[in-house]
Backbone as XML, in Angstrom:
<?xml version="1.0"?>
<chain id="A" units="angstrom">
  <residue number="1" name="UNK">
    <atom name="N" x="72.645" y="93.179" z="98.243"/>
    <atom name="CA" x="71.819" y="92.553" z="98.502"/>
    <atom name="C" x="70.778" y="93.485" z="99.393"/>
  </residue>
  <residue number="2" name="UNK">
    <atom name="N" x="69.341" y="93.531" z="99.334"/>
    <atom name="CA" x="68.673" y="94.580" z="100.432"/>
    <atom name="C" x="67.980" y="93.482" z="101.307"/>
  </residue>
  <residue number="3" name="UNK">
    <atom name="N" x="67.423" y="94.015" z="102.251"/>
    <atom name="CA" x="66.848" y="93.158" z="103.511"/>
    <atom name="C" x="65.042" y="93.538" z="102.998"/>
  </residue>
  <residue number="4" name="UNK">
    <atom name="N" x="64.634" y="93.298" z="103.976"/>
    <atom name="CA" x="63.114" y="93.540" z="103.888"/>
    <atom name="C" x="62.420" y="94.974" z="103.771"/>
  </residue>
  <residue number="5" name="UNK">
    <atom name="N" x="63.416" y="95.750" z="104.628"/>
    <atom name="CA" x="62.512" y="97.176" z="104.196"/>
    <atom name="C" x="63.544" y="98.185" z="103.453"/>
  </residue>
  <residue number="6" name="UNK">
    <atom name="N" x="64.209" y="97.189" z="102.539"/>
    <atom name="CA" x="64.926" y="97.894" z="101.385"/>
    <atom name="C" x="66.442" y="98.487" z="101.575"/>
  </residue>
  <residue number="7" name="UNK">
    <atom name="N" x="66.715" y="98.476" z="102.937"/>
    <atom name="CA" x="68.042" y="98.967" z="103.006"/>
    <atom name="C" x="69.227" y="98.012" z="102.819"/>
  </residue>
  <residue number="8" name="UNK">
    <atom name="N" x="70.361" y="98.461" z="102.165"/>
    <atom name="CA" x="71.335" y="97.531" z="101.956"/>
    <atom name="C" x="72.061" y="96.973" z="103.255"/>
  </residue>
  <residue number="9" name="UNK">
    <atom name="N" x="71.869" y="95.564" z="103.038"/>
    <atom name="CA" x="72.765" y="94.594" z="104.093"/>
    <atom name="C" x="74.471" y="94.476" z="103.814"/>
  </residue>
  <residue number="10" name="UNK">
    <atom name="N" x="74.962" y="94.567" z="104.740"/>
    <atom name="CA" x="76.244" y="94.118" z="104.385"/>
    <atom name="C" x="76.534" y="92.590" z="104.184"/>
  </residue>
  <residue number="11" name="UNK">
    <atom name="N" x="77.800" y="92.286" z="103.190"/>
    <atom name="CA" x="78.015" y="91.037" z="103.048"/>
    <atom name="C" x="78.545" y="90.353" z="104.284"/>
  </residue>
  <residue number="12" name="UNK">
    <atom name="N" x="78.289" y="88.791" z="104.066"/>
    <atom name="CA" x="78.790" y="88.243" z="105.475"/>
    <atom name="C" x="80.009" y="88.029" z="105.441"/>
  </residue>
  <residue number="13" name="UNK">
    <atom name="N" x="80.834" y="88.498" z="104.263"/>
    <atom name="CA" x="82.626" y="88.210" z="104.200"/>
    <atom name="C" x="82.798" y="89.440" z="104.767"/>
  </residue>
  <residue number="14" name="UNK">
    <atom name="N" x="82.306" y="90.647" z="104.515"/>
    <atom name="CA" x="82.801" y="91.768" z="105.008"/>
    <atom name="C" x="82.716" y="91.879" z="106.498"/>
  </residue>
  <residue number="15" name="UNK">
    <atom name="N" x="81.900" y="91.357" z="107.054"/>
    <atom name="CA" x="81.498" y="91.485" z="108.280"/>
    <atom name="C" x="82.437" y="90.795" z="109.214"/>
  </residue>
  <residue number="16" name="UNK">
    <atom name="N" x="82.844" y="89.175" z="108.480"/>
    <atom name="CA" x="83.716" y="88.485" z="109.152"/>
    <atom name="C" x="84.859" y="89.051" z="108.926"/>
  </residue>
  <residue number="17" name="UNK">
    <atom name="N" x="85.342" y="89.537" z="107.975"/>
    <atom name="CA" x="86.857" y="90.608" z="107.866"/>
    <atom name="C" x="86.902" y="91.261" z="108.980"/>
  </residue>
  <residue number="18" name="UNK">
    <atom name="N" x="85.989" y="92.334" z="109.316"/>
    <atom name="CA" x="85.979" y="93.485" z="110.279"/>
    <atom name="C" x="86.049" y="92.704" z="111.420"/>
  </residue>
  <residue number="19" name="UNK">
    <atom name="N" x="85.573" y="91.471" z="112.111"/>
    <atom name="CA" x="85.920" y="91.045" z="113.340"/>
    <atom name="C" x="87.271" y="90.501" z="113.358"/>
  </residue>
  <residue number="20" name="UNK">
    <atom name="N" x="88.137" y="90.218" z="112.854"/>
    <atom name="CA" x="89.259" y="89.935" z="112.574"/>
    <atom name="C" x="90.425" y="91.211" z="113.171"/>
  </residue>
  <residue number="21" name="UNK">
    <atom name="N" x="91.288" y="90.535" z="114.166"/>
    <atom name="CA" x="92.462" y="91.572" z="114.533"/>
    <atom name="C" x="93.710" y="91.195" z="114.037"/>
  </residue>
  <residue number="22" name="UNK">
    <atom name="N" x="93.992" y="92.618" z="113.510"/>
    <atom name="CA" x="95.151" y="92.583" z="112.770"/>
    <atom name="C" x="96.492" y="92.821" z="113.601"/>
  </residue>
  <residue number="23" name="UNK">
    <atom name="N" x="97.605" y="91.890" z="113.476"/>
    <atom name="CA" x="98.786" y="92.004" z="114.341"/>
    <atom name="C" x="99.634" y="93.207" z="113.853"/>
  </residue>
  <residue number="24" name="UNK">
    <atom name="N" x="100.781" y="94.150" z="114.427"/>
    <atom name="CA" x="101.608" y="94.667" z="114.226"/>
    <atom name="C" x="102.896" y="94.356" z="114.720"/>
  </residue>
  <residue number="25" name="UNK">
    <atom name="N" x="103.976" y="93.993" z="114.391"/>
    <atom name="CA" x="105.273" y="93.792" z="115.054"/>
    <atom name="C" x="105.695" y="95.291" z="115.575"/>
  </residue>
  <residue number="26" name="UNK">
    <atom name="N" x="105.943" y="95.035" z="116.716"/>
    <atom name="CA" x="106.253" y="96.296" z="117.391"/>
    <atom name="C" x="108.022" y="96.363" z="118.099"/>
  </residue>
  <residue number="27" name="UNK">
    <atom name="N" x="108.521" y="95.021" z="117.979"/>
    <atom name="CA" x="109.976" y="94.754" z="118.225"/>
    <atom name="C" x="110.022" y="93.488" z="119.012"/>
  </residue>
  <residue number="28" name="UNK">
    <atom name="N" x="111.410" y="93.382" z="119.156"/>
    <atom name="CA" x="111.618" y="91.833" z="120.087"/>
    <atom name="C" x="112.592" y="92.235" z="121.216"/>
  </residue>
  <residue number="29" name="UNK">
    <atom name="N" x="112.808" y="91.339" z="122.033"/>
    <atom name="CA" x="113.932" y="91.344" z="122.823"/>
    <atom name="C" x="114.298" y="89.859" z="123.183"/>
  </residue>
  <residue number="30" name="UNK">
    <atom name="N" x="115.608" y="89.952" z="123.464"/>
    <atom name="CA" x="116.165" y="88.476" z="123.392"/>
    <atom name="C" x="116.294" y="88.096" z="124.839"/>
  </residue>
  <residue number="31" name="UNK">
    <atom name="N" x="115.686" y="87.282" z="125.499"/>
    <atom name="CA" x="115.929" y="86.746" z="126.851"/>
    <atom name="C" x="116.403" y="85.303" z="127.154"/>
  </residue>
  <residue number="32" name="UNK">
    <atom name="N" x="117.623" y="85.328" z="127.449"/>
    <atom name="CA" x="118.519" y="83.878" z="127.274"/>
    <atom name="C" x="118.322" y="83.343" z="125.975"/>
  </residue>
  <residue number="33" name="UNK">
    <atom name="N" x="117.850" y="82.221" z="125.753"/>
    <atom name="CA" x="117.798" y="81.678" z="124.351"/>
    <atom name="C" x="116.311" y="81.916" z="123.634"/>
  </residue>
  <residue number="34" name="UNK">
    <atom name="N" x="115.761" y="82.726" z="124.063"/>
    <atom name="CA" x="114.605" y="83.005" z="123.673"/>
    <atom name="C" x="114.537" y="84.249" z="122.747"/>
  </residue>
  <residue number="35" name="UNK">
    <atom name="N" x="113.477" y="84.460" z="121.762"/>
    <atom name="CA" x="113.625" y="85.392" z="121.172"/>
    <atom name="C" x="112.118" y="86.184" z="121.437"/>
  </residue>
  <residue number="36" name="UNK">
    <atom name="N" x="111.812" y="87.006" z="122.087"/>
    <atom name="CA" x="110.311" y="87.379" z="122.518"/>
    <atom name="C" x="110.053" y="88.592" z="121.412"/>
  </residue>
  <residue number="37" name="UNK">
    <atom name="N" x="109.170" y="88.381" z="120.621"/>
    <atom name="CA" x="108.644" y="89.048" z="119.653"/>
    <atom name="C" x="107.125" y="90.150" z="120.218"/>
  </residue>
  <residue number="38" name="UNK">
    <atom name="N" x="107.218" y="91.308" z="120.257"/>
    <atom name="CA" x="106.114" y="92.106" z="120.722"/>
    <atom name="C" x="105.170" y="92.284" z="119.651"/>
  </residue>
  <residue number="39" name="UNK">
    <atom name="N" x="103.610" y="92.124" z="119.598"/>
    <atom name="CA" x="102.632" y="92.637" z="118.552"/>
    <atom name="C" x="101.741" y="93.447" z="119.043"/>
  </residue>
  <residue number="40" name="UNK">
    <atom name="N" x="101.281" y="94.182" z="118.476"/>
    <atom name="CA" x="100.064" y="95.067" z="118.670"/>
    <atom name="C" x="99.061" y="94.620" z="118.011"/>
  </residue>
  <residue number="41" name="UNK">
    <atom name="N" x="97.772" y="94.351" z="118.489"/>
    <atom name="CA" x="96.512" y="94.011" z="117.957"/>
    <atom name="C" x="95.618" y="95.031" z="117.955"/>
  </residue>
  <residue number="42" name="UNK">
    <atom name="N" x="95.131" y="94.935" z="116.437"/>
    <atom name="CA" x="94.392" y="96.108" z="116.174"/>
    <atom name="C" x="92.808" y="95.553" z="115.896"/>
  </residue>
  <residue number="43" name="UNK">
    <atom name="N" x="92.040" y="95.857" z="116.753"/>
    <atom name="CA" x="90.778" y="95.144" z="116.457"/>
    <atom name="C" x="89.974" y="96.103" z="115.229"/>
  </residue>
  <residue number="44" name="UNK">
    <atom name="N" x="88.937" y="95.784" z="114.908"/>
    <atom name="CA" x="87.950" y="96.158" z="113.954"/>
    <atom name="C" x="87.340" y="97.974" z="114.513"/>
  </residue>
  <residue number="45" name="UNK">
    <atom name="N" x="87.459" y="97.947" z="116.086"/>
    <atom name="CA" x="87.019" y="99.156" z="116.398"/>
    <atom name="C" x="88.140" y="99.934" z="116.824"/>
  </residue>
  <residue number="46" name="UNK">
    <atom name="N" x="89.441" y="99.816" z="116.434"/>
    <atom name="CA" x="90.804" y="100.406" z="116.551"/>
    <atom name="C" x="91.098" y="100.286" z="118.146"/>
  </residue>
  <residue number="47" name="UNK">
    <atom name="N" x="90.378" y="99.206" z="118.613"/>
    <atom name="CA" x="90.823" y="98.964" z="120.133"/>
    <atom name="C" x="92.248" y="98.228" z="119.883"/>
  </residue>
  <residue number="48" name="UNK">
    <atom name="N" x="93.456" y="98.788" z="120.705"/>
    <atom name="CA" x="94.604" y="97.865" z="120.678"/>
    <atom name="C" x="95.119" y="97.197" z="121.974"/>
  </residue>
  <residue number="49" name="UNK">
    <atom name="N" x="95.808" y="96.203" z="121.501"/>
    <atom name="CA" x="96.171" y="94.867" z="122.906"/>
    <atom name="C" x="97.774" y="94.520" z="122.792"/>
  </residue>
  <residue number="50" name="UNK">
    <atom name="N" x="98.335" y="94.627" z="123.377"/>
    <atom name="CA" x="99.890" y="94.069" z="123.277"/>
    <atom name="C" x="99.645" y="92.709" z="123.388"/>
  </residue>
  <residue number="51" name="UNK">
    <atom name="N" x="100.531" y="91.811" z="122.940"/>
    <atom name="CA" x="100.743" y="90.534" z="122.577"/>
    <atom name="C" x="102.185" y="90.368" z="122.631"/>
  </residue>
  <residue number="52" name="UNK">
    <atom name="N" x="102.675" y="89.168" z="123.235"/>
    <atom name="CA" x="103.875" y="88.519" z="122.934"/>
    <atom name="C" x="104.042" y="87.090" z="122.622"/>
  </residue>
  <residue number="53" name="UNK">
    <atom name="N" x="104.836" y="86.792" z="121.605"/>
    <atom name="CA" x="105.344" y="85.309" z="121.403"/>
    <atom name="C" x="106.335" y="85.249" z="121.446"/>
  </residue>
  <residue number="54" name="UNK">
    <atom name="N" x="107.059" y="84.038" z="122.373"/>
    <atom name="CA" x="108.454" y="83.896" z="122.207"/>
    <atom name="C" x="108.713" y="82.579" z="121.433"/>
  </residue>
  <residue number="55" name="UNK">
    <atom name="N" x="109.876" y="82.367" z="121.050"/>
    <atom name="CA" x="110.446" y="81.189" z="120.453"/>
    <atom name="C" x="111.832" y="80.832" z="120.678"/>
  </residue>
  <residue number="56" name="UNK">
    <atom name="N" x="112.431" y="79.534" z="121.018"/>
    <atom name="CA" x="113.416" y="79.186" z="121.355"/>
    <atom name="C" x="114.625" y="79.282" z="119.960"/>
  </residue>
  <residue number="57" name="UNK">
    <atom name="N" x="115.553" y="80.087" z="120.141"/>
    <atom name="CA" x="116.446" y="80.260" z="118.995"/>
    <atom name="C" x="117.640" y="79.075" z="118.882"/>
  </residue>
  <residue number="58" name="UNK">
    <atom name="N" x="117.309" y="78.106" z="119.654"/>
    <atom name="CA" x="118.138" y="76.932" z="119.448"/>
    <atom name="C" x="117.295" y="76.042" z="118.593"/>
  </residue>
  <residue number="59" name="UNK">
    <atom name="N" x="115.945" y="75.688" z="119.033"/>
    <atom name="CA" x="115.055" y="75.026" z="118.152"/>
    <atom name="C" x="114.854" y="75.514" z="116.802"/>
  </residue>
  <residue number="60" name="UNK">
    <atom name="N" x="114.826" y="76.854" z="116.706"/>
    <atom name="CA" x="114.674" y="77.472" z="115.230"/>
    <atom name="C" x="116.283" y="76.684" z="114.416"/>
  </residue>
  <residue number="61" name="UNK">
    <atom name="N" x="117.386" y="76.927" z="115.015"/>
    <atom name="CA" x="118.462" y="76.543" z="114.202"/>
    <atom name="C" x="118.277" y="74.818" z="113.700"/>
  </residue>
  <residue number="62" name="UNK">
    <atom name="N" x="117.915" y="74.075" z="114.818"/>
    <atom name="CA" x="117.779" y="72.672" z="114.686"/>
    <atom name="C" x="116.697" y="72.490" z="113.518"/>
  </residue>
  <residue number="63" name="UNK">
    <atom name="N" x="115.779" y="73.282" z="113.380"/>
    <atom name="CA" x="114.603" y="72.793" z="112.415"/>
    <atom name="C" x="114.638" y="73.960" z="111.235"/>
  </residue>
  <residue number="64" name="UNK">
    <atom name="N" x="116.110" y="74.502" z="110.824"/>
    <atom name="CA" x="116.349" y="75.293" z="109.474"/>
    <atom name="C" x="115.792" y="76.167" z="109.625"/>
  </residue>
  <residue number="65" name="UNK">
    <atom name="N" x="115.210" y="76.948" z="110.421"/>
    <atom name="CA" x="114.136" y="78.317" z="110.214"/>
    <atom name="C" x="115.026" y="79.376" z="110.687"/>
  </residue>
  <residue number="66" name="UNK">
    <atom name="N" x="115.278" y="80.471" z="109.278"/>
    <atom name="CA" x="115.923" y="81.196" z="109.198"/>
    <atom name="C" x="115.059" y="82.820" z="110.568"/>
  </residue>
  <residue number="67" name="UNK">
    <atom name="N" x="115.821" y="83.658" z="110.888"/>
    <atom name="CA" x="115.636" y="84.498" z="111.857"/>
    <atom name="C" x="114.777" y="85.374" z="111.241"/>
  </residue>
  <residue number="68" name="UNK">
    <atom name="N" x="114.623" y="85.394" z="109.776"/>
    <atom name="CA" x="114.021" y="86.751" z="109.019"/>
    <atom name="C" x="112.706" y="86.107" z="109.230"/>
  </residue>
  <residue number="69" name="UNK">
    <atom name="N" x="112.437" y="84.597" z="109.008"/>
    <atom name="CA" x="110.876" y="84.251" z="108.861"/>
    <atom name="C" x="110.345" y="84.101" z="110.354"/>
  </residue>
  <residue number="70" name="UNK">
    <atom name="N" x="110.965" y="84.544" z="111.577"/>
    <atom name="CA" x="110.468" y="84.178" z="112.704"/>
    <atom name="C" x="109.039" y="85.112" z="112.688"/>
  </residue>
  <residue number="71" name="UNK">
    <atom name="N" x="109.127" y="86.333" z="112.420"/>
    <atom name="CA" x="108.386" y="87.260" z="112.814"/>
    <atom name="C" x="106.816" y="86.840" z="112.375"/>
  </residue>
  <residue number="72" name="UNK">
    <atom name="N" x="107.074" y="86.488" z="110.809"/>
    <atom name="CA" x="105.835" y="86.141" z="110.262"/>
    <atom name="C" x="105.558" y="84.760" z="110.826"/>
  </residue>
  <residue number="73" name="UNK">
    <atom name="N" x="106.013" y="83.867" z="111.425"/>
    <atom name="CA" x="105.676" y="82.757" z="111.524"/>
    <atom name="C" x="104.921" y="82.810" z="113.130"/>
  </residue>
  <residue number="74" name="UNK">
    <atom name="N" x="105.566" y="83.666" z="113.880"/>
    <atom name="CA" x="104.866" y="84.283" z="115.409"/>
    <atom name="C" x="103.271" y="85.119" z="115.094"/>
  </residue>
  <residue number="75" name="UNK">
    <atom name="N" x="103.388" y="85.672" z="113.893"/>
    <atom name="CA" x="102.268" y="86.493" z="113.871"/>
    <atom name="C" x="101.131" y="85.626" z="113.303"/>
  </residue>
  <residue number="76" name="UNK">
    <atom name="N" x="101.436" y="84.339" z="112.890"/>
    <atom name="CA" x="100.607" y="83.279" z="112.542"/>
    <atom name="C" x="100.015" y="82.727" z="113.690"/>
  </residue>
  <residue number="77" name="UNK">
    <atom name="N" x="100.986" y="82.707" z="114.808"/>
    <atom name="CA" x="100.261" y="82.091" z="116.116"/>
    <atom name="C" x="99.330" y="82.918" z="116.753"/>
  </residue>
  <residue number="78" name="UNK">
    <atom name="N" x="99.440" y="83.911" z="116.491"/>
    <atom name="CA" x="98.426" y="84.975" z="117.206"/>
    <atom name="C" x="97.287" y="84.998" z="116.286"/>
  </residue>
  <residue number="79" name="UNK">
    <atom name="N" x="97.225" y="84.974" z="114.780"/>
    <atom name="CA" x="96.381" y="84.634" z="114.065"/>
    <atom name="C" x="95.487" y="83.617" z="114.082"/>
  </residue>
  <residue number="80" name="UNK">
    <atom name="N" x="95.922" y="82.475" z="114.467"/>
    <atom name="CA" x="95.237" y="81.009" z="114.759"/>
    <atom name="C" x="94.626" y="81.213" z="116.154"/>
  </residue>
  <residue number="81" name="UNK">
    <atom name="N" x="94.926" y="82.393" z="116.878"/>
    <atom name="CA" x="94.384" y="82.027" z="118.224"/>
    <atom name="C" x="92.892" y="82.509" z="118.297"/>
  </residue>
  <residue number="82" name="UNK">
    <atom name="N" x="91.959" y="81.902" z="119.338"/>
    <atom name="CA" x="90.860" y="82.237" z="119.181"/>
    <atom name="C" x="90.488" y="83.424" z="119.731"/>
  </residue>
  <residue number="83" name="UNK">
    <atom name="N" x="89.033" y="83.813" z="119.111"/>
    <atom name="CA" x="88.798" y="85.552" z="119.521"/>
    <atom name="C" x="88.258" y="85.717" z="121.279"/>
  </residue>
  <residue number="84" name="UNK">
    <atom name="N" x="87.854" y="84.266" z="121.367"/>
    <atom name="CA" x="87.339" y="84.362" z="123.183"/>
    <atom name="C" x="88.642" y="84.335" z="123.856"/>
  </residue>
  <residue number="85" name="UNK">
    <atom name="N" x="89.534" y="83.994" z="123.539"/>
    <atom name="CA" x="91.026" y="83.485" z="124.413"/>
    <atom name="C" x="91.106" y="85.129" z="124.851"/>
  </residue>
  <residue number="86" name="UNK">
    <atom name="N" x="91.605" y="85.084" z="126.143"/>
    <atom name="CA" x="92.240" y="86.462" z="126.758"/>
    <atom name="C" x="93.573" y="86.292" z="126.583"/>
  </residue>
  <residue number="87" name="UNK">
    <atom name="N" x="94.203" y="85.353" z="126.868"/>
    <atom name="CA" x="95.747" y="85.133" z="126.708"/>
    <atom name="C" x="96.271" y="86.021" z="125.738"/>
  </residue>
  <residue number="88" name="UNK">
    <atom name="N" x="97.624" y="86.600" z="126.300"/>
    <atom name="CA" x="98.409" y="87.633" z="125.758"/>
    <atom name="C" x="99.706" y="87.262" z="125.404"/>
  </residue>
  <residue number="89" name="UNK">
    <atom name="N" x="100.147" y="86.173" z="125.732"/>
    <atom name="CA" x="101.521" y="85.582" z="125.613"/>
    <atom name="C" x="101.644" y="84.285" z="125.198"/>
  </residue>
  <residue number="90" name="UNK">
    <atom name="N" x="101.962" y="84.081" z="124.046"/>
    <atom name="CA" x="101.866" y="82.869" z="123.395"/>
    <atom name="C" x="103.344" y="82.321" z="123.198"/>
  </residue>
  <residue number="91" name="UNK">
    <atom name="N" x="103.720" y="80.930" z="122.695"/>
    <atom name="CA" x="104.656" y="80.552" z="122.272"/>
    <atom name="C" x="105.034" y="79.715" z="121.054"/>
  </residue>
  <residue number="92" name="UNK">
    <atom name="N" x="106.129" y="79.977" z="120.182"/>
    <atom name="CA" x="105.768" y="79.523" z="118.876"/>
    <atom name="C" x="106.816" y="78.180" z="119.351"/>
  </residue>
  <residue number="93" name="UNK">
    <atom name="N" x="106.455" y="77.087" z="119.285"/>
    <atom name="CA" x="106.795" y="75.828" z="119.931"/>
    <atom name="C" x="107.219" y="74.972" z="119.071"/>
  </residue>
  <residue number="94" name="UNK">
    <atom name="N" x="107.477" y="73.869" z="119.252"/>
    <atom name="CA" x="108.757" y="72.758" z="118.581"/>
    <atom name="C" x="107.762" y="72.195" z="117.661"/>
  </residue>
  <residue number="95" name="UNK">
    <atom name="N" x="106.314" y="71.609" z="118.235"/>
    <atom name="CA" x="105.431" y="71.127" z="117.471"/>
    <atom name="C" x="105.237" y="72.258" z="116.072"/>
  </residue>
  <residue number="96" name="UNK">
    <atom name="N" x="105.107" y="73.471" z="116.382"/>
    <atom name="CA" x="105.017" y="74.452" z="115.038"/>
    <atom name="C" x="106.043" y="74.406" z="114.160"/>
  </residue>
  <residue number="97" name="UNK">
    <atom name="N" x="107.463" y="74.514" z="114.868"/>
    <atom name="CA" x="108.621" y="74.313" z="114.025"/>
    <atom name="C" x="108.869" y="73.144" z="113.123"/>
  </residue>
  <residue number="98" name="UNK">
    <atom name="N" x="108.129" y="71.923" z="113.574"/>
    <atom name="CA" x="108.227" y="70.754" z="112.811"/>
    <atom name="C" x="107.429" y="70.745" z="111.819"/>
  </residue>
  <residue number="99" name="UNK">
    <atom name="N" x="106.048" y="71.174" z="111.996"/>
    <atom name="CA" x="105.184" y="71.173" z="111.024"/>
    <atom name="C" x="105.654" y="72.130" z="109.939"/>
  </residue>
  <residue number="100" name="UNK">
    <atom name="N" x="106.284" y="73.145" z="110.180"/>
    <atom name="CA" x="106.735" y="74.427" z="109.357"/>
    <atom name="C" x="107.858" y="73.864" z="108.324"/>
  </residue>
  <residue number="101" name="UNK">
    <atom name="N" x="108.884" y="72.897" z="109.303"/>
    <atom name="CA" x="110.105" y="72.384" z="108.665"/>
    <atom name="C" x="109.685" y="71.228" z="107.583"/>
  </residue>
  <residue number="102" name="UNK">
    <atom name="N" x="108.636" y="70.545" z="108.084"/>
    <atom name="CA" x="107.963" y="69.499" z="107.242"/>
    <atom name="C" x="107.518" y="70.107" z="106.005"/>
  </residue>
  <residue number="103" name="UNK">
    <atom name="N" x="106.649" y="70.956" z="105.934"/>
    <atom name="CA" x="106.052" y="71.680" z="104.715"/>
    <atom name="C" x="107.232" y="72.233" z="103.700"/>
  </residue>
  <residue number="104" name="UNK">
    <atom name="N" x="108.117" y="73.016" z="104.375"/>
    <atom name="CA" x="109.249" y="73.249" z="103.472"/>
    <atom name="C" x="109.885" y="72.235" z="102.911"/>
  </residue>
  <residue number="105" name="UNK">
    <atom name="N" x="110.283" y="71.139" z="103.561"/>
    <atom name="CA" x="110.990" y="69.897" z="102.813"/>
    <atom name="C" x="109.853" y="69.495" z="101.770"/>
  </residue>
  <residue number="106" name="UNK">
    <atom name="N" x="108.776" y="69.478" z="101.957"/>
    <atom name="CA" x="107.290" y="69.093" z="100.918"/>
    <atom name="C" x="107.647" y="70.011" z="99.785"/>
  </residue>
  <residue number="107" name="UNK">
    <atom name="N" x="107.804" y="71.184" z="99.973"/>
    <atom name="CA" x="107.744" y="72.315" z="98.896"/>
    <atom name="C" x="109.124" y="71.965" z="97.834"/>
  </residue>
  <residue number="108" name="UNK">
    <atom name="N" x="110.146" y="71.686" z="98.831"/>
    <atom name="CA" x="111.404" y="71.784" z="98.107"/>
    <atom name="C" x="111.671" y="70.285" z="97.283"/>
  </residue>
  <residue number="109" name="UNK">
    <atom name="N" x="111.008" y="69.482" z="97.740"/>
    <atom name="CA" x="110.594" y="67.977" z="96.765"/>
    <atom name="C" x="109.813" y="68.098" z="95.893"/>
  </residue>
  <residue number="110" name="UNK">
    <atom name="N" x="108.857" y="69.171" z="95.896"/>
    <atom name="CA" x="108.069" y="69.468" z="94.767"/>
    <atom name="C" x="108.731" y="70.287" z="93.633"/>
  </residue>
  <residue number="111" name="UNK">
    <atom name="N" x="109.611" y="71.286" z="94.296"/>
    <atom name="CA" x="110.325" y="71.758" z="93.439"/>
    <atom name="C" x="111.265" y="71.194" z="92.487"/>
  </residue>
  <residue number="112" name="UNK">
    <atom name="N" x="111.954" y="70.071" z="93.013"/>
    <atom name="CA" x="112.770" y="69.097" z="92.465"/>
    <atom name="C" x="112.062" y="68.189" z="91.515"/>
  </residue>
  <residue number="113" name="UNK">
    <atom name="N" x="110.833" y="67.682" z="91.942"/>
    <atom name="CA" x="110.306" y="66.846" z="90.437"/>
    <atom name="C" x="109.466" y="67.510" z="89.662"/>
  </residue>
  <residue number="114" name="UNK">
    <atom name="N" x="109.412" y="69.044" z="89.739"/>
    <atom name="CA" x="109.341" y="69.805" z="88.579"/>
    <atom name="C" x="110.055" y="69.537" z="87.230"/>
  </residue>
  <residue number="115" name="UNK">
    <atom name="N" x="109.538" y="69.128" z="86.182"/>
    <atom name="CA" x="109.985" y="68.744" z="84.934"/>
    <atom name="C" x="110.853" y="70.115" z="84.483"/>
  </residue>
  <residue number="116" name="UNK">
    <atom name="N" x="112.402" y="70.411" z="84.176"/>
    <atom name="CA" x="112.585" y="71.556" z="83.506"/>
    <atom name="C" x="111.758" y="72.000" z="82.278"/>
  </residue>
  <residue number="117" name="UNK">
    <atom name="N" x="112.007" y="73.213" z="81.862"/>
    <atom name="CA" x="111.170" y="73.604" z="80.521"/>
    <atom name="C" x="112.398" y="72.654" z="79.554"/>
  </residue>
  <residue number="118" name="UNK">
    <atom name="N" x="111.354" y="72.666" z="78.560"/>
    <atom name="CA" x="112.308" y="71.846" z="77.483"/>
    <atom name="C" x="112.610" y="73.021" z="76.161"/>
  </residue>
  <residue number="119" name="UNK">
    <atom name="N" x="113.709" y="72.698" z="76.047"/>
    <atom name="CA" x="114.592" y="73.517" z="74.855"/>
    <atom name="C" x="113.687" y="73.463" z="73.790"/>
  </residue>
  <residue number="120" name="UNK">
    <atom name="N" x="113.900" y="74.464" z="72.695"/>
    <atom name="CA" x="113.135" y="74.821" z="71.684"/>
    <atom name="C" x="113.808" y="73.744" z="70.502"/>
  </residue>
  <residue number="121" name="UNK">
    <atom name="N" x="112.875" y="73.052" z="69.720"/>
    <atom name="CA" x="113.215" y="72.266" z="68.978"/>
    <atom name="C" x="114.186" y="72.495" z="67.946"/>
  </residue>
  <residue number="122" name="UNK">
    <atom name="N" x="114.240" y="73.418" z="67.195"/>
    <atom name="CA" x="114.989" y="73.925" z="66.223"/>
    <atom name="C" x="115.991" y="75.436" z="67.313"/>
  </residue>
  <residue number="123" name="UNK">
    <atom name="N" x="117.010" y="75.541" z="67.152"/>
    <atom name="CA" x="117.651" y="76.578" z="67.719"/>
    <atom name="C" x="117.293" y="77.792" z="66.891"/>
  </residue>
  <residue number="124" name="UNK">
    <atom name="N" x="117.175" y="77.328" z="65.480"/>
    <atom name="CA" x="116.950" y="78.665" z="64.698"/>
    <atom name="C" x="115.340" y="79.414" z="64.829"/>
  </residue>
  <residue number="125" name="UNK">
    <atom name="N" x="114.974" y="78.594" z="65.812"/>
    <atom name="CA" x="113.049" y="79.047" z="65.671"/>
    <atom name="C" x="113.258" y="80.455" z="65.948"/>
  </residue>
  <residue number="126" name="UNK">
    <atom name="N" x="112.208" y="80.734" z="64.827"/>
    <atom name="CA" x="111.933" y="82.700" z="65.033"/>
    <atom name="C" x="112.996" y="83.030" z="63.855"/>
  </residue>
  <residue number="127" name="UNK">
    <atom name="N" x="113.832" y="82.469" z="63.433"/>
    <atom name="CA" x="114.747" y="83.484" z="62.544"/>
    <atom name="C" x="114.059" y="83.697" z="61.202"/>
  </residue>
  <residue number="128" name="UNK">
    <atom name="N" x="112.803" y="83.185" z="60.711"/>
    <atom name="CA" x="112.437" y="83.691" z="59.650"/>
    <atom name="C" x="111.825" y="85.228" z="59.465"/>
  </residue>
  <residue number="129" name="UNK">
    <atom name="N" x="111.397" y="85.477" z="60.894"/>
    <atom name="CA" x="110.831" y="86.847" z="60.931"/>
    <atom name="C" x="111.910" y="87.976" z="61.573"/>
  </residue>
  <residue number="130" name="UNK">
    <atom name="N" x="113.054" y="87.549" z="62.095"/>
    <atom name="CA" x="114.172" y="88.282" z="62.292"/>
    <atom name="C" x="114.860" y="88.804" z="60.913"/>
  </residue>
  <residue number="131" name="UNK">
    <atom name="N" x="115.256" y="89.926" z="61.385"/>
    <atom name="CA" x="115.652" y="90.778" z="60.049"/>
    <atom name="C" x="117.030" y="90.372" z="60.326"/>
  </residue>
  <residue number="132" name="UNK">
    <atom name="N" x="117.715" y="89.964" z="58.707"/>
    <atom name="CA" x="119.099" y="89.643" z="58.751"/>
    <atom name="C" x="120.191" y="90.936" z="59.174"/>
  </residue>
  <residue number="133" name="UNK">
    <atom name="N" x="121.074" y="90.369" z="59.571"/>
    <atom name="CA" x="122.151" y="91.391" z="59.904"/>
    <atom name="C" x="122.619" y="91.935" z="58.572"/>
  </residue>
  <residue number="134" name="UNK">
    <atom name="N" x="123.123" y="93.186" z="58.605"/>
    <atom name="CA" x="123.832" y="93.888" z="57.425"/>
    <atom name="C" x="124.954" y="93.957" z="57.385"/>
  </residue>
</chain>
């Protein structure tokens, strides 16, 4: 799309994508019953900022959340934050866990409701084009 002076203008989607910060997991610590994940936020101008997200491991077991899922769930907390927010330490709390557990239960129930694939009507289907054994 060209502007008034004929110069190409960037698409709005590209501008919005570039303004988002990307988060990279850099490690974690264990502090009593909490696991604290450290992330590095990388802005569009390559500026880097440190963030942490902590979560209570006892609650994760209560809601059936596996340890392998925690880094992505904690990163989602960072991705939902407001850009104007200057806070750098967050908590993946019980309400977040409840929402995740409810969604997982709904997915499991939907998978149960799916019909299994139907078997072929004739067990010899396709035998007309197969070469008979010699």
